[in-house]
C-alpha positions in Angstrom: 0.0 0.0 0.0 1.1 3.5 -0.6 1.3 6.1 2.1 2.2 9.7 2.8 3.7 11.5 5.8 2.5 15.0 6.5 3.5 17.5 9.1 7.1 16.2 9.5 9.8 18.8 9.4 13.2 17.3 8.4 15.2 19.0 11.2 12.6 18.3 14.0 12.3 15.3 16.3 8.5 15.7 16.1 7.1 13.0 13.9 4.5 13.6 11.2 1.3 11.8 10.6 1.2 8.7 8.4 -1.8 8.4 6.0 -2.2 5.0 4.3 -4.0 4.9 0.9 -6.4 2.1 0.6 -7.9 0.9 -2.7 -11.5 2.1 -3.1 -12.8 -1.3 -3.7 -11.7 -2.4 -0.2 -13.3 0.4 1.8 -16.8 0.1 3.3 -19.3 2.9 3.1 -19.5 3.3 6.9 -16.3 1.9 8.5 -13.1 0.2 7.4 -10.6 -1.5 9.7 -7.1 -2.5 8.6 -4.4 -4.5 10.4 -0.9 -2.9 10.3 2.1 -5.3 10.7 5.3 -3.6 11.6 8.8 -4.7 10.9 9.9 -3.7 14.5 8.4 -2.6 17.8 6.8 0.8 17.5 8.5 3.8 19.1 5.9 6.2 20.3 6.8 9.9 20.4 6.1 11.3 23.9 7.2 14.9 23.5 5.1 17.7 22.5 4.7 19.7 19.4 4.4 23.4 19.2 4.3 26.5 17.0 7.2 28.3 15.4 7.4 31.9 16.1 9.7 34.7 15.0 
């Protein structure tokens, strides 16, 4: 499946959001559930985001 990461800044430790593209013919009108199998244990970001100001 294809995916895209949004909100990630290359120099920041704050991760972005991962959106997974699903084929239309696999999606239900009301709800769709997917199983994601990872290659390694997940590392959750426990910091906080913020706003950049000048």
